[in-house]
C-alpha positions in Angstrom: 159.5 86.9 235.6 158.2 87.3 239.6 161.9 87.6 240.2 162.2 90.5 237.7 159.0 92.0 239.3 160.9 92.8 242.5 162.9 95.4 240.9 160.4 97.7 240.0 159.1 97.3 244.3 160.9 98.8 247.3 159.8 97.8 250.9 158.2 100.7 252.9 160.1 100.0 255.8 163.6 100.4 253.3 166.0 103.3 253.0 168.3 103.5 250.5 171.0 106.0 249.6 171.3 107.7 246.4 174.1 105.5 245.3 172.0 102.1 246.3 169.1 103.9 244.3 171.1 104.4 241.3 172.8 100.5 241.3 169.2 99.6 241.9 167.5 101.7 238.5 170.7 100.9 236.7 170.1 96.8 237.4 166.5 98.0 236.3 167.0 99.2 233.1 169.6 95.8 232.5 166.8 93.5 233.2 164.0 95.5 230.8 166.6 95.0 228.2 167.1 91.5 229.0 163.0 90.6 229.1 163.2 92.7 225.7 165.9 90.5 223.8 163.9 87.2 225.3 160.7 88.6 224.1 162.1 89.8 220.1 163.9 86.1 220.0 161.1 84.1 221.1 158.3 86.4 218.2 161.0 86.1 215.3 161.5 82.7 216.2 157.7 82.3 216.0 157.4 84.2 212.7 160.1 82.3 210.9 158.6 78.7 211.8 155.3 79.8 210.2 156.9 81.5 207.3 158.7 78.2 206.6 155.1 76.1 206.4 154.6 75.4 203.1 151.2 77.7 201.8 148.1 75.2 201.8 146.2 76.4 198.6 142.3 75.3 199.4 141.4 72.7 197.2 139.6 73.3 194.1 137.9 71.3 190.9 141.0 71.2 188.9 138.0 71.4 185.7 137.1 75.3 187.0 140.9 76.0 187.6 141.4 79.0 184.9 144.5 77.4 182.9 144.2 79.9 179.6 147.1 82.0 179.1 147.4 85.0 176.3 149.2 83.9 173.4 147.8 85.6 169.7 146.6 83.9 167.7 144.3 81.3 169.4 143.3 80.9 172.9 146.0 77.9 174.8 145.8 76.1 177.7 148.2 75.1 180.0 147.5 71.6 181.7 151.2 70.4 184.0 151.7 67.1 185.1 150.6 66.9 188.7 149.7 64.0 190.9 146.3 66.0 190.8 146.3 65.6 186.9 147.4 63.0 186.3 146.5 58.6 186.8 149.0 55.9 186.6 148.4 52.8 184.4 144.1 53.6 184.4 141.5 55.7 181.7 138.6 56.3 184.0 135.6 57.8 182.1 134.5 58.6 186.2 137.9 61.1 186.8 136.6 64.9 186.6 138.3 66.6 183.8 141.3 68.5 184.8 140.7 71.0 181.9 137.4 72.3 179.8 138.3 73.4 176.9 136.5 74.7 173.2 136.8 73.2 169.8 139.5 74.8 168.1 141.4 76.0 171.6 145.2 75.5 172.0 146.3 73.1 175.0 149.6 73.0 176.5 149.9 69.3 178.5 153.3 68.2 180.2 153.6 64.8 180.9 155.5 62.5 183.5 157.6 59.7 183.2 155.7 56.1 184.1 154.5 55.0 187.1 153.8 58.4 188.4 157.2 59.8 188.0 159.0 57.6 189.5 160.7 55.6 186.8 164.1 58.4 187.3 167.5 57.4 186.2 169.1 55.6 188.7 166.0 53.6 189.1 167.1 49.6 189.0 165.4 46.7 187.4 164.5 45.7 191.2 162.8 48.9 191.2 161.1 48.7 187.7 160.0 45.4 188.4 158.3 46.1 191.8 157.0 49.3 189.6 155.2 46.7 187.4 153.9 44.4 189.7 152.8 47.2 191.8 149.5 48.5 189.4 148.0 44.9 188.7 146.5 45.2 185.3 147.1 48.7 185.2 149.4 50.0 182.1 153.0 51.6 183.5 151.8 54.7 181.8 151.0 58.0 183.6 148.7 59.9 181.3 147.7 63.4 181.8 143.8 64.5 181.6 141.4 64.1 181.0 140.4 66.9 178.8 136.7 67.8 178.2 135.9 69.4 175.1 132.9 71.7 174.9 130.7 70.4 172.0 131.9 66.8 172.3 128.8 63.8 171.4 129.2 59.8 170.9 129.1 59.3 167.1 131.5 62.8 166.5 135.6 62.5 165.3 138.0 64.7 167.3 140.4 66.1 165.2 143.5 66.3 167.4 146.7 68.5 165.7 150.0 68.0 167.2 151.1 71.5 167.1 154.7 71.2 168.7 156.4 68.6 171.0 159.2 69.3 173.2 160.7 66.8 175.5 162.4 66.8 178.9 166.4 66.1 179.3 166.7 62.2 179.8 165.1 59.2 178.4 165.2 55.0 179.5 165.0 51.9 177.4 164.5 48.8 179.3 163.1 45.1 178.8 161.8 43.3 181.8 163.8 40.2 183.3 162.2 37.4 180.6 162.6 34.5 183.2 159.9 36.4 185.3 158.0 38.0 182.2 157.8 35.2 179.5 155.8 37.0 177.3 156.6 40.6 177.5 158.7 41.3 174.4 158.7 39.5 171.5 162.4 37.7 172.7 161.6 37.9 176.1 162.4 34.2 176.7 165.5 35.1 175.2 167.0 37.3 177.6 166.3 36.0 181.1 167.8 38.8 182.8 166.5 42.6 182.7 168.3 45.2 181.3 168.0 49.1 181.5 170.0 52.2 180.5 169.8 56.1 180.9 170.0 58.5 178.3 170.9 62.1 178.0 168.5 63.9 175.4 170.2 66.9 173.5 167.1 69.1 172.3 169.1 71.4 170.7 170.7 68.4 168.7 168.1 67.1 168.5 170.3 63.4 169.1 171.0 61.2 171.8 174.2 59.0 171.9 173.6 55.6 172.8 176.7 54.4 173.3 180.1 55.7 172.0 179.9 56.0 168.1 176.4 55.2 168.1 174.0 58.6 167.5 169.8 58.2 167.6 167.9 61.1 166.0 164.9 61.8 168.4 161.6 61.8 167.1 159.4 62.1 170.0 155.6 61.5 169.6 152.9 60.5 172.3 152.5 56.4 172.7 149.0 57.0 174.1 147.1 59.8 172.9 143.6 58.8 173.7 139.9 60.1 174.1 137.7 58.3 176.4 136.7 54.7 176.3 134.2 52.3 174.3 131.7 51.1 176.3 131.4 48.2 173.9 135.0 47.2 173.8 135.3 43.6 173.9 136.9 41.2 176.4 140.1 40.4 176.3 141.5 37.3 174.2 144.6 37.3 176.4 146.0 38.8 179.1 144.8 40.6 182.0 141.3 41.8 182.0 140.6 45.3 180.2 138.7 46.5 183.1 139.0 46.6 187.1 136.9 46.3 189.9 135.9 50.0 189.5 135.2 50.6 185.9 138.6 51.6 185.2 140.3 50.7 181.6 143.7 49.8 181.8 146.7 52.0 179.5 148.2 48.7 178.5 146.3 47.8 175.0 145.4 50.4 172.0 141.8 50.1 170.4 139.0 51.9 169.0 139.6 54.9 171.3 143.1 54.8 169.9 145.1 55.1 173.9 148.6 52.8 173.3 148.8 53.0 170.1 152.7 53.2 170.2 152.9 54.6 166.6 155.9 56.3 165.5 154.2 58.4 163.0 151.9 60.5 165.8 155.0 63.2 165.6 154.6 67.3 165.2 152.9 68.3 162.7 150.6 65.2 162.7 147.0 65.0 163.0 144.9 62.2 164.6 140.9 61.1 163.8 139.3 59.5 166.6 135.8 58.4 167.2 134.4 59.8 170.3 132.6 57.7 172.3 131.7 59.7 175.5 130.3 63.1 176.1 133.2 65.6 176.0 135.7 63.8 174.3 138.0 63.3 177.1 141.7 63.2 175.7 144.2 61.8 178.1 148.1 62.2 176.7 151.2 60.2 178.0 153.6 57.4 177.7 155.8 59.8 175.2 158.7 58.1 172.9 161.4 60.1 171.8 162.6 57.8 169.5 161.0 53.8 168.8 161.3 51.4 165.6 158.1 49.6 164.4 157.6 46.8 166.6 159.0 48.2 169.7 160.4 44.6 170.1 162.0 44.8 173.4 158.8 46.4 175.1 160.0 49.9 175.3 161.1 52.7 173.1 163.6 55.3 174.0 161.2 56.5 177.0 160.7 59.8 177.8 158.4 62.8 179.2 157.3 66.0 177.1 158.2 69.3 179.0 155.1 70.2 176.8 153.3 68.7 173.7 150.7 71.3 172.2 147.5 69.9 170.6 144.6 71.2 169.2 141.0 69.5 169.2 138.6 70.2 166.5 135.3 68.3 166.8 134.0 67.2 163.8 130.5 66.8 163.3 130.9 66.0 159.7 133.2 63.0 159.7 132.1 59.5 161.0 135.4 56.8 161.3 135.1 53.5 163.5 138.9 53.2 163.9 141.6 55.6 164.6 143.2 57.4 161.2 146.2 59.7 161.4 147.6 62.6 158.7 150.6 63.6 157.9 152.4 66.3 155.4 152.9 63.1 153.1 150.9 60.9 154.3 146.9 59.6 155.1 147.4 56.2 157.5 144.7 53.9 158.7 145.2 51.1 161.5 144.3 47.9 163.1 144.8 46.4 166.3 143.8 43.0 167.7 145.8 40.3 169.7 146.2 38.6 166.2 148.6 40.2 163.6 147.0 38.9 160.8 143.7 39.9 162.2 145.2 43.6 163.0 146.6 43.6 159.2 142.9 42.9 158.1 141.6 45.6 159.7 144.2 48.1 158.6 143.9 46.9 155.2 140.2 47.3 155.2 140.2 50.8 156.3 142.4 51.7 154.0 139.9 50.1 151.4 137.4 52.3 152.5 139.7 55.9 152.9 140.1 54.8 149.2 136.4 53.9 148.3 135.2 57.2 150.2 137.4 59.8 149.1 136.1 62.3 146.8 139.7 63.7 145.0 139.2 60.6 142.6 136.4 58.6 142.9 136.9 54.5 142.9 135.3 51.4 143.4 135.8 49.4 146.2 137.5 47.2 144.2 139.9 49.3 142.6 140.2 50.9 146.0 141.8 47.4 147.1 143.8 47.2 144.2 145.5 50.2 144.8 146.1 49.5 148.2 148.4 46.1 147.2 150.1 48.8 144.5 150.8 51.7 147.0 149.4 50.8 150.7 152.8 50.2 152.5 151.3 48.2 155.6 153.8 48.3 158.6 153.7 46.7 162.3 153.1 48.9 164.3 154.0 47.7 167.8 153.7 43.6 169.0 154.2 44.6 172.8 150.8 45.7 173.9 148.5 42.7 174.1 146.8 43.8 171.2 149.2 44.1 168.0 148.7 46.8 165.9 149.1 47.2 162.0 149.3 50.7 160.4 149.0 51.3 156.6 150.4 54.3 154.9 149.0 56.1 151.8 150.9 58.4 150.0 149.3 61.8 148.9 151.8 62.2 146.0 149.8 59.4 144.0 146.7 61.8 143.8 147.7 64.4 140.9 144.6 65.5 139.8 144.3 69.3 140.5 
């Protein structure tokens, strides 16, 4: 810059010819143009660098973010799956709500794959084992929530209607190495090496190719649909502790708050009824499945993630429940969970007898309800791999013919 300024001055004792003065002016103009170009380049580069920086939003309370969208016929909210709106393997009653809704609102919820979306096509069995060991005591599941429902109080029943399910584009099934995890999977010791495979989910056809010659029809449902945890949940009879030092409850097991039920009837058009234990209900969902057989015998179903699962939570002050129940277009379904499959069967049967004895369509005694359960109740093994095993008993609506 000092050298440049010298072009603007002429010493008093220096005399220039007309030709020399003209040359001097030409040199000055060239230098000015050069400097202008340099300044423009520097400024431009600086502005470009600023433009490339990611925009930083001011942190805010997720429960206060307006996630409602205008849709005819009701109030809709959209809850995306992000690191701020999901948790890996734990239900924490102290987790701040990610959404606050009113009873009867609709919520479109996105879900992630396991381990905060770390499980993706290309993940190896070594990767899956490392992820399994990275969250001691917690489940592998990513759960979106919690959703706070205004007016929900302990002792109420939360009615959750599943209005729509749209899965993402891939799924997976795997079993862990039985040599390392001999109790995970009903035949784990017979399969010492782990196995994993990934599948494309063709939602237009609602099918996935298992392998050439074998096609699977997709029947998506949430493996986990939970309300806030039961403060009086009993100590575990098997497996790792239910709660960690922070007071969080593992997503590994199902219980009265529903949680990891893995019941394949919980599809679009189904309604879940679950007792409320905490103020606001606190709804989580995740562990999406796109097809599962009863039993889920090797540990996993066709694990997937949902682009959206649309639910409608309704607070029921008029209905008291002790265990989760479901209603489909064709059946009422009662459930039981316990480390003992026999005890889970007893709970599901007892719940079915109770339902039939208390229903008002055709009044009957408890003895009659027990007899009817034995004749028409279709009791199935829900799953045997979630530490607490599950049984669900299905009562067909078609048996009630009285108008």
